[in-house]
C-alpha positions in Angstrom: 0.0 0.0 0.0 1.2 3.6 -0.6 2.3 5.4 2.5 1.0 8.9 2.4 1.9 11.8 4.6 -0.7 14.6 4.7 0.5 18.2 5.2 -1.2 20.0 8.0 -1.8 23.1 6.0 -2.6 26.1 8.3 -6.3 27.0 8.2 -5.4 30.6 7.1 -4.0 29.2 3.9 -7.0 27.1 3.0 -10.5 27.8 1.8 -13.4 25.4 1.5 -14.2 23.9 -1.9 -17.9 24.6 -1.4 -20.0 22.4 -3.7 -16.8 21.3 -5.5 -16.1 19.1 -2.6 -14.0 16.2 -3.9 -10.5 17.5 -2.8 -11.6 17.9 0.8 -13.6 14.6 0.9 -10.7 12.7 -0.6 -8.2 14.3 1.9 -10.5 13.4 4.8 -10.7 9.8 3.5 -6.9 9.5 3.3 -6.7 10.8 6.9 -9.0 8.0 8.0 -7.4 5.3 6.0 -4.6 2.7 6.5 -2.5 4.6 3.9 -1.9 7.5 6.3 1.8 7.7 7.3 2.3 10.1 10.3 6.1 10.2 9.9 7.1 12.2 6.8 10.5 10.5 6.7 8.8 7.2 6.0 6.3 8.4 3.4 6.3 7.6 -0.3 3.9 10.3 -1.2 2.9 13.7 0.2 -0.7 14.8 0.1 -1.5 18.5 0.1 -4.8 18.9 1.9 -7.3 21.5 0.8 -8.9 23.1 -2.2 -6.7 24.7 -4.8 -8.5 28.0 -5.0 -6.8 30.6 -7.1 -6.4 33.2 -4.3 -4.9 30.7 -1.7 -3.1 28.0 -3.7 0.2 29.8 -4.2 0.6 30.8 -0.6 -0.3 27.3 0.4 2.3 25.8 -1.9 4.9 28.4 -0.7 4.2 27.2 2.8 4.7 23.6 1.7 8.0 24.4 0.0 9.4 26.5 2.9 8.2 24.9 6.0 9.1 21.3 5.1 12.1 19.8 3.3 10.2 17.2 1.3 9.2 19.3 -1.8 12.7 20.5 -2.5 14.1 17.0 -1.8 11.7 15.5 -4.3 12.6 18.1 -6.9 16.3 17.4 -6.5 15.6 13.6 -6.8 13.6 14.2 -10.0 10.6 12.3 -8.6 7.0 13.7 -8.5 5.8 12.8 -5.0 3.3 15.5 -4.1 -0.4 14.8 -4.6 -3.1 17.5 -5.1 -6.8 16.7 -5.8 -8.3 19.3 -8.1 -12.0 19.7 -8.7 -11.8 22.1 -11.6 -13.0 20.8 -15.0 -9.6 21.0 -16.7 -7.6 20.1 -13.6 -4.4 21.9 -12.5 -4.2 23.6 -15.9 -7.4 25.5 -15.2 -6.1 26.6 -11.8 -2.9 27.9 -13.5 -5.0 29.8 -16.0 -6.8 31.5 -13.1 -3.4 32.5 -11.6 -2.7 34.6 -14.7 -4.0 37.7 -13.0 -1.3 37.4 -10.3 1.6 36.1 -12.5 1.0 37.5 -15.9 2.9 40.8 -15.7 6.2 39.8 -13.9 5.5 36.4 -12.4 6.6 34.4 -15.5 3.1 32.8 -15.9 4.2 31.2 -19.2 7.4 29.8 -17.5 9.6 31.3 -20.2 12.4 31.8 -17.6 11.8 28.2 -16.2 11.1 29.7 -12.8 8.0 27.4 -12.4 9.4 24.1 -13.7 8.1 22.5 -10.5 4.6 23.9 -10.9 3.7 24.9 -14.5 1.1 22.5 -15.9 3.1 21.9 -19.1 6.4 21.4 -17.4 7.6 17.8 -17.8 9.3 18.1 -14.4 6.2 19.4 -12.6 6.4 18.2 -9.0 2.6 18.1 -8.5 0.7 15.0 -9.4 -2.8 16.1 -10.1 -5.9 14.0 -9.3 -8.3 15.5 -11.8 -11.4 15.1 -13.8 -9.9 15.6 -17.3 -7.4 13.2 -18.9 -6.7 15.3 -22.0 -2.9 15.0 -22.6 -3.1 17.4 -25.5 0.6 18.1 -25.9 1.7 18.8 -29.5 5.1 17.4 -30.6 8.1 19.6 -31.5 7.8 21.3 -34.9 4.0 21.5 -34.7 2.4 24.9 -34.2 1.4 25.5 -30.6 -2.3 25.6 -29.7 -4.0 29.0 -29.9 -5.6 28.4 -26.5 -2.7 27.0 -24.5 -2.6 27.0 -20.8 -0.3 30.0 -21.1 1.6 31.9 -23.8 3.4 29.5 -26.2 2.5 26.4 -24.1 2.4 23.1 -26.0 -1.0 22.1 -24.4 -4.1 23.4 -22.8 -5.1 20.7 -20.2 -1.6 19.2 -20.1 -2.5 15.9 -18.4 0.7 13.9 -17.8 0.2 10.1 -18.0 2.0 8.2 -15.2 2.0 11.3 -13.0 -1.5 12.7 -13.0 -4.6 10.5 -12.5 -8.1 10.8 -14.0 -10.6 10.3 -11.3 -14.5 10.1 -11.3 -16.4 13.2 -10.3 -18.7 13.6 -7.4 -22.5 14.2 -6.7 -23.6 17.5 -8.1 -21.5 17.5 -11.3 -22.4 16.2 -14.8 -22.3 12.4 -15.3 -21.7 11.3 -11.7 -24.9 9.7 -10.3 -26.3 11.4 -7.3 -28.6 10.3 -4.5 -30.5 13.6 -4.3 -33.9 14.4 -5.7 -34.5 16.9 -8.5 -35.0 20.5 -7.3 -38.4 21.6 -6.2 -38.7 23.8 -9.3 -39.0 20.7 -11.5 -42.6 20.3 -10.2 -43.5 23.6 -11.8 -43.1 22.2 -15.3 -44.7 18.8 -15.2 -46.3 16.3 -12.8 -45.4 13.2 -14.6 -43.1 10.6 -13.1 -40.2 11.5 -15.3 -40.2 15.0 -13.6 -40.8 13.8 -10.1 -38.3 14.5 -7.3 -36.5 11.1 -7.4 -32.7 10.9 -7.6 -30.6 9.8 -10.4 -29.6 6.7 -8.5 -33.2 5.9 -8.0 -33.9 6.3 -11.7 -31.0 4.0 -12.5 -32.3 1.5 -9.9 -35.8 1.5 -11.4 -34.3 0.4 -14.7 -33.1 -2.8 -13.0 -29.4 -2.5 -14.0 -28.5 -5.8 -12.3 -30.2 -7.6 -15.2 -28.9 -5.2 -17.9 -26.5 -7.8 -19.4 -29.1 -10.3 -20.4 -32.4 -8.3 -20.4 -32.1 -5.6 -23.0 -33.3 -4.9 -26.5 -29.7 -4.2 -27.8 -31.3 -1.5 -30.0 -30.2 1.0 -31.0 -26.8 -0.2 -31.9 -25.3 3.1 -30.9 -26.9 5.9 -28.8 -25.8 9.5 -28.3 -27.8 12.5 -27.1 -26.0 15.7 -26.2 -25.0 19.2 -27.2 -23.1 19.3 -30.5 -21.9 22.8 -31.2 -21.6 22.9 -35.0 -20.7 26.6 -35.1 -17.6 28.1 -33.7 -16.5 31.6 -32.7 -12.9 31.1 -32.0 -10.0 28.7 -32.0 -10.7 25.4 -30.3 -14.3 26.2 -29.6 -15.7 23.0 -31.0 -15.3 19.5 -29.8 -14.1 17.0 -32.4 -15.3 13.9 -30.4 -18.9 15.2 -30.8 -18.8 17.1 -34.0 -17.2 14.4 -36.1 -19.6 11.7 -34.9 -22.5 14.0 -35.6 -21.3 15.1 -39.0 -20.5 11.6 -40.2 -23.5 9.6 -38.9 -26.4 11.8 -38.0 -28.0 11.8 -41.5 -27.2 8.1 -42.0 -28.2 6.9 -38.5 -31.3 5.0 -39.5 -29.6 2.7 -41.9 -27.0 1.7 -39.2 -29.4 1.5 -36.3 -28.0 4.5 -34.6 -29.8 7.1 -32.5 -27.9 10.4 -32.5 -29.8 13.4 -31.0 -28.7 17.0 -30.9 -29.7 18.7 -27.7 -28.0 22.1 -28.1 -30.6 24.8 -28.6 -28.6 28.0 -28.4 -28.5 29.4 -31.9 -25.1 31.0 -31.5 -23.7 27.4 -31.3 -26.0 25.5 -33.7 -28.1 26.2 -36.8 -31.8 26.5 -36.2 -32.6 23.4 -38.3 -30.3 21.3 -36.2 -32.3 21.8 -32.9 -34.2 18.7 -31.8 -36.4 17.8 -28.9 -34.9 16.2 -25.8 -35.4 12.6 -24.7 -34.9 10.4 -21.7 -31.3 9.4 -22.0 -31.3 6.7 -19.2 -34.1 4.8 -20.9 -32.2 4.7 -24.2 -28.9 3.8 -22.5 -30.6 0.9 -20.7 -31.5 -0.7 -24.1 -28.7 0.3 -26.4 -25.7 -1.8 -27.3 -23.1 1.0 -27.3 -23.2 4.5 -25.9 -21.0 7.3 -27.2 -18.6 8.8 -24.7 -17.2 12.1 -26.0 -15.4 14.9 -24.2 -17.7 17.6 -22.7 -19.2 19.9 -25.2 -16.3 22.4 -24.8 -13.8 20.6 -22.6 -15.8 19.9 -19.4 -15.9 16.4 -17.9 -16.7 13.7 -20.5 -17.5 11.1 -17.9 -20.4 9.4 -19.6 -18.7 6.0 -19.3 -19.8 5.7 -15.6 -23.5 5.8 -16.1 -23.3 3.9 -19.4 -21.5 1.0 -17.7 -24.0 1.0 -14.8 -26.8 0.5 -17.3 -25.1 -2.2 -19.2 -24.3 0.0 -22.3 -20.8 -0.5 -23.6 -18.9 2.8 -23.9 -17.9 3.8 -27.4 -15.2 6.4 -26.6 -15.0 9.0 -29.4 -12.2 11.1 -27.8 -8.7 11.6 -29.2 -6.1 8.9 -28.6 -4.3 11.2 -26.1 -7.3 11.5 -23.9 -7.0 9.2 -20.9 -9.8 7.4 -19.0 -10.3 6.7 -15.3 -7.5 4.9 -13.6 -6.1 3.6 -16.9 -2.8 2.6 -15.3 -4.6 -0.3 -13.6 -7.8 -0.6 -15.6 -7.4 -1.9 -19.1 -10.2 0.0 -21.0 -9.6 -2.0 -24.2 -11.3 -4.9 -22.2 -14.3 -2.7 -21.4 -14.9 -0.3 -24.2 -14.5 0.5 -27.9 -12.4 3.4 -28.8 -12.9 5.2 -32.2 -11.1 8.5 -32.3 -12.1 11.3 -34.7 -9.7 10.3 -37.5 -11.3 6.7 -37.6 -14.9 7.9 -37.3 -15.6 7.7 -41.0 -15.3 3.9 -40.7 -17.3 3.6 -37.5 -19.5 0.7 -38.5 -16.5 -1.5 -39.4 -15.0 -0.9 -35.9 -18.3 -1.7 -34.2 -18.6 -4.9 -36.3 -15.1 -6.0 -35.1 -16.0 -5.6 -31.4 -17.4 -8.4 -29.2 -19.9 -6.1 -27.5 -21.5 -8.8 -25.3 -18.1 -9.8 -23.9 -17.2 -6.1 -23.2 -20.6 -5.7 -21.5 -20.0 -8.6 -19.1 -16.6 -7.4 -18.2 -17.7 -3.8 -17.7 -20.5 -4.9 -15.4 -18.0 -6.5 -13.0 -16.1 -3.2 -12.8 -18.8 -0.7 -12.1 -18.0 -0.3 -8.4 -14.4 0.8 -9.2 -15.8 4.0 -10.8 -17.9 5.0 -7.8 -16.7 6.6 -4.5 -18.9 4.3 -2.5 -16.9 4.8 0.6 -17.6 8.6 0.3 -20.9 9.0 -1.3 -22.8 5.7 -1.0 -23.4 2.8 -3.2 -26.0 4.4 -5.4 -28.0 1.5 -6.9 -25.4 -1.2 -6.4 -26.4 -4.2 -4.4 -24.0 -5.7 -1.8 -21.0 -7.2 -3.7 -22.3 -6.1 -7.1 -19.7 -4.7 -9.4 -16.8 -6.1 -7.3 -15.6 -5.3 -3.8 -13.3 -2.3 -4.4 -14.5 1.2 -5.0 -12.9 4.2 -6.7 -10.8 5.0 -3.6 -9.3 1.5 -3.5 -8.6 1.8 -7.2 -6.9 5.2 -6.7 -4.6 3.8 -4.0 -3.8 0.9 -6.4 -2.7 3.6 -9.0 -0.7 5.5 -6.4 1.1 2.4 -5.4 3.0 2.8 -8.7 5.8 5.4 -8.5 4.9 8.7 -10.2 7.1 9.7 -13.0 7.9 12.8 -15.0 6.4 13.3 -18.4 7.7 12.6 -21.9 5.9 12.5 -25.2 4.5 9.1 -26.2 3.3 7.6 -29.4 -0.3 8.8 -28.7 0.9 12.4 -29.0 2.3 11.8 -32.5 -0.9 10.2 -33.9 -3.4 12.1 -36.1 -5.7 14.5 -34.3 -8.5 16.8 -35.4 -7.5 20.3 -36.4 -7.9 23.1 -33.8 -10.0 25.3 -36.2 -13.4 24.1 -37.4 -12.9 25.5 -40.9 -10.1 23.0 -41.4 -12.1 20.0 -40.3 -13.8 19.1 -43.6 -10.5 19.0 -45.5 -9.0 16.9 -42.8 -11.9 14.4 -42.9 -11.7 14.1 -46.7 -8.0 13.2 -46.4 -9.1 10.2 -44.3 -11.9 8.9 -46.5 -14.6 10.9 -44.8 -16.2 12.7 -47.8 -19.6 11.6 -46.5 -18.9 13.5 -43.3 -18.5 16.9 -45.0 -22.0 17.4 -46.5 -23.3 19.6 -43.7 -23.8 23.3 -44.0 -20.7 25.4 -43.1 -20.0 29.1 -43.4 -17.1 31.2 -42.1 -16.2 34.9 -42.1 -12.9 36.4 -42.8 -11.9 35.9 -39.1 -12.6 32.1 -39.5 -15.7 32.3 -37.2 -18.9 30.7 -38.1 -21.3 33.0 -39.8 -25.1 33.0 -40.1 
């Protein structure tokens, strides 16, 4: 087991996470666990307790560096040993972006002077190992233009997840795609009185669908289900999500012939064309019967955690993210045994990839792993029965990951593979080069600034 020392950060250097509670809840669980090591000299890892708020995180880290020897010793040894749980959508990189107001003018926010090699999100020798909700390791290789929306000026990435150092963890009740045990708000009763609008929790809704029988008792139709916001219009660099747009562009108009259900739920006309707006539907009902459920990134970044509820309902995740996007605990969970991965550059040949997959085998394997994606020791078992989905929960799985020594970052083959262009007006040409002519028939219009028009 990993031996973890928890810094007793002074109260004046901490602020509550509020509703973004996971960092504090995880810290409390470590303090109550057998992994707690009271003697820092015997510890393998050092946990920084508290919430990384923009106005307190730098003073907190300064205290860690100056009051104890372990940070500087770990930097000298070249081993990342300091753990920080981050509740922000884009992890430590989002915190660093918020720090721009303090560091932009003379604080070397972009790390051009290498004064933040131990903290800058993109630095390969960053000392912090971030437990975060996004696994997007979006580094571009040398010789490739830097992203327009990097974490800081001239940075090679925006989210900067570092495999082998950082860890993608599930979310928590109250955020998108993590099942909660709380009823819908009272305002829901103002709009309808039907059962689908009643004040029952997401976990109760899942339980009513009898997920324990989802492996054998299901229609297995549609073959693929996706309902979500697809922003087909962009107003700046990076402001579209390839894992959603490419699936939609390639297969929306041919969904019937392949047994797909693809539903556009975005209704804001600055982001979609008026003819693309569709009525909503009950996603849980469709996921309970479908064979595969698409798992993209969030509509513009965000969480992209749909695999959790899909697996609970017996729907095999079809991951449409880029190859460099990592999934929960993938150092110890082999997602090739649980899901199908079709990145944007392979999306034009989606039916062939589905045909090659043993969906029923993947479904049975995934069902046995569902507990490992839930913080049952923190937030309850949701719909799971005793012993269902295994015996270990997400905290046990996290500790299994942290048992492996953290390591500094270097580019991997996944960073050299084809990826969708950053600008939407380049997407159609990129798809044609990959045999995706049928994906380029949708309406597109751009102004001289390369923004969507109309």
